[in-house]
Every structure is written in C-alpha cells, then in structure tokens.
C-alpha positions in Angstrom: 32.5 183.7 146.5 34.9 181.0 147.3 38.3 182.3 148.5 41.1 181.0 146.3 44.8 181.8 147.2 47.9 180.5 145.5 51.5 179.8 146.3 53.6 180.1 143.1 57.3 179.2 143.6 59.9 178.8 140.9 61.8 175.4 140.8 65.2 177.0 140.5 66.9 176.0 143.8 66.4 175.0 147.3 63.2 176.0 149.1 63.6 179.4 150.7 62.4 179.9 154.3 60.7 183.1 153.2 58.7 181.1 150.7 57.8 178.6 153.4 56.4 181.4 155.5 54.3 182.8 152.5 53.0 179.3 151.9 51.9 178.8 155.5 50.2 182.2 155.5 48.3 181.4 152.3 47.4 178.0 153.5 46.1 179.1 156.9 44.1 182.0 155.4 42.4 179.6 152.9 41.5 177.2 155.7 40.1 180.0 157.8 37.9 181.2 154.9 36.8 177.7 153.9 38.7 178.4 150.7 41.2 176.7 148.4 45.0 176.7 148.5 46.4 176.4 144.9 50.0 175.4 144.2 51.4 176.7 140.9 54.9 175.9 139.8 56.2 178.8 137.8 58.5 176.8 135.5 58.9 179.0 132.5 62.6 179.6 133.1 63.6 176.4 131.3 67.3 177.1 131.6 67.2 177.0 135.4 64.3 174.7 136.2 65.0 171.1 137.4 62.5 168.3 138.2 64.3 167.7 141.5 63.6 171.3 142.6 59.9 170.8 141.9 59.9 167.6 144.0 61.9 169.5 146.6 59.1 172.1 146.8 56.4 169.4 147.3 58.5 167.6 149.9 59.3 170.8 151.8 55.6 171.8 151.9 54.7 168.4 153.2 57.4 168.6 155.9 55.9 171.9 157.3 52.4 170.4 157.3 51.0 171.3 153.9 50.2 167.8 152.8 49.7 166.9 149.1 46.0 166.2 149.6 45.3 169.6 151.2 45.8 171.8 148.1 44.8 172.0 144.5 47.6 171.3 142.0 50.4 171.4 141.4 49.8 173.3 138.2 52.6 174.3 135.9 52.8 177.7 134.4 54.4 176.4 131.2 51.2 174.5 130.3 49.3 177.8 130.2 51.5 179.4 127.5 48.6 179.5 125.0 46.5 181.6 127.4 49.4 184.0 128.0 49.9 184.6 124.2 46.1 185.0 123.7 46.0 187.7 126.4 48.9 189.5 124.8 47.0 189.5 121.5 43.8 190.8 123.1 45.7 193.7 124.7 47.3 194.6 121.3 44.0 194.3 119.4 42.2 196.5 121.9 44.9 199.2 121.7 46.2 198.7 125.2 49.6 197.5 124.0 51.8 198.3 121.0 55.0 197.0 119.4 58.4 198.4 119.8 61.7 197.6 118.2 63.9 199.6 120.5 67.2 198.0 121.7 68.3 198.3 125.3 70.8 200.9 124.1 68.0 202.9 122.4 66.0 203.0 125.7 69.0 204.1 127.7 69.8 206.9 125.2 66.4 208.4 125.7 65.9 207.9 129.4 65.2 211.2 131.2 61.9 212.3 129.7 58.7 212.3 131.6 58.8 208.5 131.7 61.2 206.4 133.9 63.1 204.2 131.6 61.4 203.8 128.2 60.0 207.0 127.0 57.1 205.7 124.9 58.8 206.4 121.5 56.7 203.8 119.6 53.4 204.6 121.2 51.8 206.1 118.2 54.0 204.8 115.4 51.7 201.9 114.6 54.4 199.3 114.4 53.1 195.9 113.3 54.1 192.7 114.9 57.4 191.4 113.7 60.6 189.5 114.5 62.4 191.1 117.4 59.6 193.5 118.3 58.6 193.5 121.9 55.0 194.2 123.0 54.6 197.0 125.5 51.6 197.9 127.7 50.2 201.4 127.2 50.2 202.9 130.7 47.7 205.6 131.3 49.1 209.1 131.0 47.1 210.6 133.9 45.8 209.6 137.3 47.1 207.0 139.7 46.9 203.4 140.4 45.8 202.7 144.0 46.7 199.2 145.4 44.3 198.3 148.2 46.5 196.1 150.4 45.3 194.3 153.6 48.6 194.9 155.3 49.9 198.2 153.8 46.8 200.2 153.4 46.5 201.9 150.0 49.9 202.5 148.4 49.4 204.9 145.5 51.5 205.0 142.3 51.3 207.9 139.8 50.7 206.4 136.4 53.0 209.0 134.7 55.9 207.4 136.7 55.1 203.9 135.4 56.9 203.3 132.1 55.2 201.4 129.2 56.5 198.0 130.3 57.2 195.0 128.2 54.5 192.2 128.4 55.9 190.0 125.6 59.4 189.6 124.4 60.7 190.0 120.8 60.2 186.2 120.3 56.5 186.5 121.3 56.9 184.9 124.7 55.1 186.7 127.5 57.1 188.0 130.5 56.4 187.2 134.1 54.2 190.1 134.8 51.6 189.1 132.2 51.9 185.3 132.7 51.4 185.8 136.4 48.2 187.8 135.9 46.8 185.4 133.3 47.5 182.4 135.5 45.7 184.0 138.5 42.8 184.9 136.3 42.6 181.4 134.8 42.7 179.8 138.3 40.2 182.2 139.8 42.5 183.6 142.4 40.7 186.0 144.7 43.6 186.9 147.1 47.2 187.3 146.3 49.3 187.0 149.5 53.0 187.3 148.7 56.3 188.9 149.8 56.8 192.7 149.9 59.4 192.5 147.2 56.6 192.1 144.6 54.9 195.3 145.6 56.6 197.5 142.9 55.2 195.1 140.3 51.7 195.3 141.7 50.4 198.5 140.0 51.5 197.1 136.7 49.7 193.9 137.3 46.6 195.7 138.5 46.6 197.7 135.3 46.8 194.4 133.4 43.9 192.9 135.3 41.8 196.0 134.6 42.8 196.1 130.9 41.8 192.5 130.5 38.4 193.3 132.0 38.7 191.4 135.2 38.5 192.7 138.8 41.9 192.6 140.5 42.4 190.3 143.5 42.7 191.4 147.0 46.4 192.1 147.7 48.4 191.4 150.8 52.2 192.0 150.8 53.8 190.4 153.8 57.1 191.9 155.1 60.4 191.1 153.7 62.5 188.7 155.7 66.0 190.1 156.7 69.1 188.9 158.4 70.8 190.4 161.5 72.2 193.3 159.4 68.7 194.0 158.2 69.6 192.9 154.7 67.1 190.9 152.7 67.9 187.1 153.1 70.0 186.0 150.2 70.7 182.5 148.9 74.3 183.6 148.2 75.0 185.0 151.7 72.6 183.6 154.2 71.4 180.2 155.3 67.9 180.2 153.8 67.2 176.7 152.5 64.5 174.9 154.4 66.1 171.6 153.5 69.3 172.7 155.3 67.4 173.3 158.5 65.6 170.0 158.2 68.8 168.0 157.7 70.4 169.8 160.7 67.6 168.5 162.9 65.1 171.2 163.2 61.6 169.9 163.9 58.9 170.8 161.5 56.6 171.9 164.4 59.2 174.4 165.7 60.1 175.7 162.2 56.5 176.5 161.2 55.7 178.1 164.6 58.8 180.3 164.2 58.1 181.2 160.6 54.6 182.3 161.5 56.1 184.8 164.0 57.9 186.6 161.2 55.7 189.7 161.1 52.9 188.4 163.3 52.4 187.3 166.9 49.6 185.3 168.8 47.7 187.0 171.6 49.3 187.4 175.0 52.9 187.4 176.0 53.8 184.2 174.3 55.5 182.9 171.2 55.6 179.1 171.4 52.0 178.0 171.0 50.2 175.0 169.7 49.6 175.0 165.9 45.9 175.0 166.5 46.2 178.4 168.2 48.1 179.8 165.3 45.5 178.5 162.9 42.7 180.1 164.9 44.3 183.4 165.7 46.3 184.4 162.6 44.9 187.4 160.8 46.4 188.9 157.7 45.4 192.5 158.7 47.4 192.1 161.9 50.7 191.4 160.1 53.2 194.0 160.8 54.5 195.6 157.5 58.0 196.2 158.9 60.9 193.9 157.8 60.9 190.7 159.8 64.2 189.6 161.3 65.0 185.9 160.8 67.0 185.2 164.0 68.6 181.8 163.7 69.6 181.8 167.4 66.0 182.3 168.4 64.9 179.6 166.0 67.5 177.3 167.6 66.1 178.1 171.1 62.6 177.4 169.8 63.7 174.1 168.5 65.3 173.1 171.8 62.0 173.8 173.6 60.2 171.7 171.1 62.7 168.8 171.5 62.4 168.9 175.2 58.6 168.8 175.0 58.6 165.5 173.0 57.6 162.3 174.7 60.8 160.3 175.1 59.7 157.6 172.6 59.0 160.3 170.0 62.4 161.8 170.7 64.1 158.4 170.2 62.3 158.0 166.9 63.1 161.5 165.7 66.8 160.9 166.3 67.0 157.7 164.2 68.0 159.3 160.9 71.1 160.8 162.6 71.9 157.6 164.4 71.4 155.3 161.4 72.3 157.6 158.5 69.0 157.2 156.7 67.5 159.4 154.0 69.6 162.4 153.2 71.4 162.5 156.6 75.1 161.8 156.6 76.1 158.5 158.2 77.4 158.6 161.8 81.0 157.8 162.6 80.1 154.2 163.7 79.2 151.2 161.6 75.5 150.1 161.5 76.2 147.0 163.5 77.8 149.0 166.3 74.6 150.9 167.0 72.9 149.7 170.2 69.3 150.8 170.3 68.9 149.8 173.9 71.9 151.8 175.0 70.6 154.8 173.2 67.2 154.4 174.8 68.9 154.4 178.2 70.6 157.7 177.7 67.9 159.4 175.5 66.2 161.2 178.4 69.6 162.7 179.4 70.4 163.7 175.8 67.0 165.2 175.2 67.6 168.0 177.7 71.0 168.9 176.2 70.5 169.3 172.5 69.0 172.1 170.5 69.0 170.4 167.1 68.7 166.6 166.4 72.1 166.4 164.6 73.7 167.2 168.0 72.8 163.8 169.2 75.7 162.2 167.4 78.6 163.9 169.3 76.7 163.4 172.5 76.4 159.6 172.2 79.1 158.5 169.8 81.2 157.2 172.8 78.6 154.5 173.3 78.9 153.0 169.8 82.6 153.4 168.9 85.3 150.9 169.8 87.3 153.7 171.2 86.3 157.4 171.8 87.0 160.2 169.3 89.5 162.2 171.3 89.2 166.0 171.2 92.9 166.8 171.3 92.3 170.3 172.6 90.2 168.9 175.4 92.9 166.3 176.1 95.7 168.9 176.3 93.6 171.1 178.6 92.5 168.3 181.0 95.3 165.7 181.1 97.9 167.6 183.2 100.0 166.8 186.3 98.2 164.5 188.6 95.9 163.0 185.9 97.9 159.8 185.7 97.7 159.2 189.4 94.0 160.0 189.5 93.2 157.6 186.7 95.2 154.8 188.4 93.3 155.4 191.6 89.9 155.6 189.8 90.6 152.4 187.8 91.4 150.5 191.0 88.4 151.9 192.8 86.0 151.1 190.0 87.4 147.6 189.7 86.4 146.9 193.2 82.8 148.1 192.9 80.2 145.4 193.6 77.4 147.4 191.9 78.1 149.2 188.6 75.5 152.0 188.8 75.6 155.8 188.6 75.3 156.4 192.3 78.1 154.0 193.2 80.3 155.3 190.5 79.8 158.9 191.7 80.4 158.2 195.4 83.5 156.2 194.6 85.0 158.9 192.4 84.2 161.6 195.0 86.2 159.6 197.5 89.1 159.3 195.1 89.1 163.1 194.7 88.6 163.8 198.4 91.8 161.9 199.2 93.7 164.3 196.8 91.9 167.4 198.0 89.9 167.7 194.8 86.2 168.5 194.3 84.2 166.2 192.1 84.3 168.5 189.0 88.1 168.4 188.9 88.2 164.7 189.7 85.8 163.6 187.0 87.3 165.7 184.2 90.1 163.3 183.3 87.7 160.3 183.5 85.3 162.0 181.2 87.9 162.8 178.6 89.4 159.2 178.9 86.0 157.6 178.3 84.1 160.0 176.0 86.9 162.0 174.4 85.4 165.3 175.4 85.1 167.7 178.3 81.4 168.2 178.0 78.5 165.8 177.3 75.9 163.7 179.0 76.0 163.2 182.8 79.1 161.2 183.4 78.1 158.6 185.8 74.9 157.6 184.1 77.0 157.4 180.9 79.5 155.1 182.5 76.6 152.9 183.8 75.3 152.4 180.3 78.7 152.0 178.8 79.5 149.2 181.2 82.4 148.2 183.5 84.6 146.5 180.9 84.5 149.2 178.2 84.9 152.0 180.8 87.9 150.4 182.4 89.5 149.6 179.0 89.3 153.3 178.0 90.6 154.6 181.3 93.6 152.2 181.1 94.3 153.3 177.5 94.2 156.9 178.5 96.6 156.2 181.4 99.1 154.5 179.0 98.9 157.5 176.7 100.1 159.7 179.7 103.3 157.6 180.2 
C-alpha cells in the first residue's frame, strides 16, 4: 500500500502558522514512507474564497520548502461536488440517512432527550426528499466509535451521545463532514494528519467511512497551537499569518525548524538542527498531544541564530528586498539611487550579528544612504546635554586633522578628546553617534564612520553642533 496523505486548507485568508506546521508534518511523513503528499484546496465556501488566497497557499508552501513539484495537486474540492451528492444519495438509499424538515427552532425546542442536540424526530417518519429538507446520518443507537489515533491512543465516543448529524443541507449541497470524507476516499488517502480541533468530528467521519463501505484512514491529531495565555491561536487576536513573518524578515529555514518543534523535539538536548536531521528523526507517534505554545520571542531568537549562521554573501542577498523595496516589502526611507551596495557590503558583517529579523537592517544602516540622518528626538534630548557642543567642536577639529580615516584612528582620536575632559569612551562617543546616525544604538560607531567617509561625517557633526546653539 502506498501511503497517501493530504493537506486541505481553505482559501479564506492568510496562511496560518498552524496550517504550515500540519503541512510540514504531512510532507515529511509522506517522504519517510515513500508516499505521496496531496494538496487539496477546500474551496466550497464560495462567499469567502478568493483566488489570491489560493495562490497565497501555494506561495507559502513553497517558501517553507514544499515546492510545487513535490506534491500531487492542487485539487479543488468544488470539482468533486458530483461525488459528494452521489455519496449522500447512496447513504439515503441504503437507509443510513433520512430526510428531516426541522427548523433550528424545532431542534432547540426538543433538545434534552437522550440525544445531544437533534433528537432523531424524523428517523422513522419516512420523509421523502424535498425542498428545504436536510439529510441526516442515522447514528447507531448502541455501542461506541473508537478512533485509533497515532498520537492520542484510542479516544472512544459513545454512539448514543452523537446526534444524527446533517450531511446535506436543505438545498442538497453536502456539508463539510461528508465532502471531506468523500474527497479522502476519492483520492485514496491512507493517513489523515491534522490539528486536534478536528478530533470531535472524527467519530462522525469514521462512521461515514464505514457506512460507505470503505476502511477509515489512520488518524493522527497533532496538538493545538496556543498563545502565551494558552488560548488557541486566533486570526483576530494573534499574529498567525505566515506571510507576516516572511515580510518581517524571518528566514524560511528558521521558521520551518521552529514549527516542527511545536509538539515534537529532535534527539538530544538541542532544538536548532539541520533540516536533514528533522526529516530523518521526526516520528508521528512521538508527537506530544499537549497544546503547543507558539512563542514568538523564541522564534525571534531562532531566527537571529539562523541569520548569524549565514555566509556573509547570502546575508547580503537576503537583505536586498528590505534595502531595495522589492516584492511585497515596503520601500526603505531612501531613494533607489541613494543605495550604495558597496557601502552595505562593508558593514554587512557588523549588521549580521545585531539583527534578529531582516527588516531590522533598515534602521541599522539608513544613515549610510540618507542625505541626513533620521533623528530620534528622544535620543537627541537624552544625549545632547551640557558639554555636548564643546565635545562636538573638539571632535570635529580632531577628525579634520586625521591623516588616515580608519576605524582605529577614529577611535583613538575620540578617546583622546574624551580623556582631556575626564570622560570615558562611552560618554564621549554618544553625542557623535547621535549626530551622525540619529540614534543612540546601532552598528559599531568607528567602523560606521569609516564607511560613511570623512566629508559626510564632518558635515553631520557640524549640523548637529549648529542645532545646539
């Protein structure tokens, strides 16, 4: 038997990080088993679906390493509508489903019998198909449905507590439960690996598989992803869109490493590991069923480690979208002609050790490409106090006299200026940094001045001195 797994997102919004984790788990499992990863777009919610969301799914999958030539599909659920209706008809004809014309108010009025929700009122009334009549599955009265789950063991559901659920609406259109089952059958899916939130639907779906005469797939429900308050990640409340992390400057390699740790860990006391190790060691039956905390601070730290591990030329290339404003990245505060690739290459090794996401490169190097620095007024007020004017005057004079404009000469010269005033280097260089870069923190000052050049450095220091008059 060839293992076939599927990832079945709905194109109704940005790509959720929890969905990205499920996709990776399915993809790796299929590769380990020599199987097939199937992508199915569940697009039957016509009112909310948009073509750009579908393209967003494909692009996001490719970004995290699931290339378009490594899976079967994408298939679209809407194209299988005929099979959905045919399955509903077979269930009705075999007596496993019946029609019901109860309104929502009717159901609510009779809630409280041995059934949860709908009480089976139309089970034996023999209602024929008709306008506005929903088709309900006839749940067994006795026994239990046991879901054999690779992660959760054998959750057991008493059949008497499962209501006769709707499988086709009053207009004849099948609901998600039935469409999902029929699609999996049609595509020969052998293993369903999905989020824990779908577990309550699983006994109903397993009953449908059995009623349609097909052996159910192997189930594996991975843990729900939660925020720091242990609440399920929500699009309305939490930062969950994979695209948002990509545009902020998270590396795909860091993101997919971190996502795979949500409920699982590689061997040994380590978390940041080569992708080849994850592909080799990941096991579904080792996934922890407890909720998995999506810790953005930890992800950020991961990303910083991955950035620092890049060869410098790859780091320079990775920063280009933020430096040039290409793709979906917002343009930087300088004009395209102001960007100096050679100047950036000179400071790139310094910047690489100081940023955790690639978007942070812009405030770290903007002073190199702008005609005048963007002044942080709070930093100015904190730094430019009594004595700053005199210090800038002395520093300008000393820098003008330098024969060699290099980091070491600049540092020793400014140290001497400070020593004459009883100041340590940290206090001495603060006004110079704000005058030249506009901020109190940033790249190493003297290396930055070397790249900026004598003329631009002195011009900015003189302008800051005039502002202090």
